[in-house]
C-alpha positions as CSV (number, residue, x, y, z in Angstrom):
1,M,0.0,0.0,0.0
2,E,1.3,3.5,-0.8
3,P,1.8,5.9,2.1
4,L,-1.1,8.2,1.1
5,E,-3.5,5.2,0.8
6,A,-2.3,3.9,4.2
7,A,-2.9,7.3,5.8
8,V,-6.4,7.7,4.3
9,A,-7.3,4.1,5.4
10,V,-6.2,4.8,9.0
11,L,-8.0,8.1,9.2
12,R,-11.2,6.7,7.8
13,E,-11.1,3.7,10.1
14,E,-10.4,5.8,13.2
15,D,-12.9,8.5,12.0
16,Q,-11.2,11.3,13.8
17,P,-8.2,13.6,13.3
18,L,-4.9,12.1,14.3
19,H,-1.3,13.3,14.7
20,W,1.0,12.0,12.0
21,T,2.9,9.9,14.5
22,K,-0.3,8.1,15.5
23,I,-1.1,7.6,11.8
24,Q,2.3,6.2,11.2
25,D,2.1,3.9,14.2
26,L,-1.3,2.5,13.3
27,A,-0.4,2.1,9.6
28,L,2.7,0.1,10.6
29,R,0.9,-2.0,13.2
30,R,-1.9,-2.8,10.7
31,G,0.6,-3.8,8.0
32,Y,-0.4,-1.0,5.6
33,L,3.2,0.3,5.5
34,D,6.1,-2.1,5.3
35,P,9.4,-0.6,6.7
36,F,11.3,-3.1,4.7
37,E,9.9,-1.8,1.4
38,I,9.9,1.9,2.2
39,A,13.4,3.1,3.1
40,D,12.3,6.1,5.2
41,V,8.8,5.6,6.4
42,R,8.6,8.9,8.2
43,K,9.8,10.9,5.2
44,A,7.5,9.1,2.8
45,L,4.5,9.4,5.1
46,L,5.0,13.2,5.7
47,A,5.4,13.8,2.0
48,A,2.2,11.8,1.3
49,L,0.3,13.7,3.9
50,A,1.3,17.0,2.4
51,D,0.3,15.7,-1.1
52,G,-3.0,14.6,0.3
53,V,-3.7,18.0,1.7
54,R,-2.8,19.7,-1.6
55,S,-5.0,17.3,-3.6
56,G,-7.9,17.7,-1.2
57,V,-8.0,14.1,0.0
58,L,-6.9,15.1,3.5
59,E,-7.4,18.1,5.7
60,K,-4.8,19.6,8.0
61,R,-6.4,20.3,11.4
62,G,-3.5,21.6,13.3
63,T,0.3,21.2,13.7
64,G,0.9,17.7,12.6
65,V,-2.8,16.7,12.8
66,Y,-4.7,15.4,9.8
67,A,-8.2,14.2,9.0
68,A,-9.8,12.5,6.0
69,A,-11.5,15.1,3.9
70,T,-15.3,15.2,4.2
71,R,-16.9,13.2,1.5
72,E,-19.4,16.0,0.6
73,R,-16.8,17.7,-1.6
């Protein structure tokens, strides 16, 4: 799973805004991200979160806190 897909999956499952460290932890624990396939998980996830905000898939709610974008868009 790509980092953005993993972040969106975690945020939709949890149905609440989360700090990126919690998103990373849950994605790793649930097997959405494989640290053996992604050289720098932290860097990849942070870049994916920024891309998600730019594309409208995610919303930034605060410093380091993200949520899945509302589906009414």
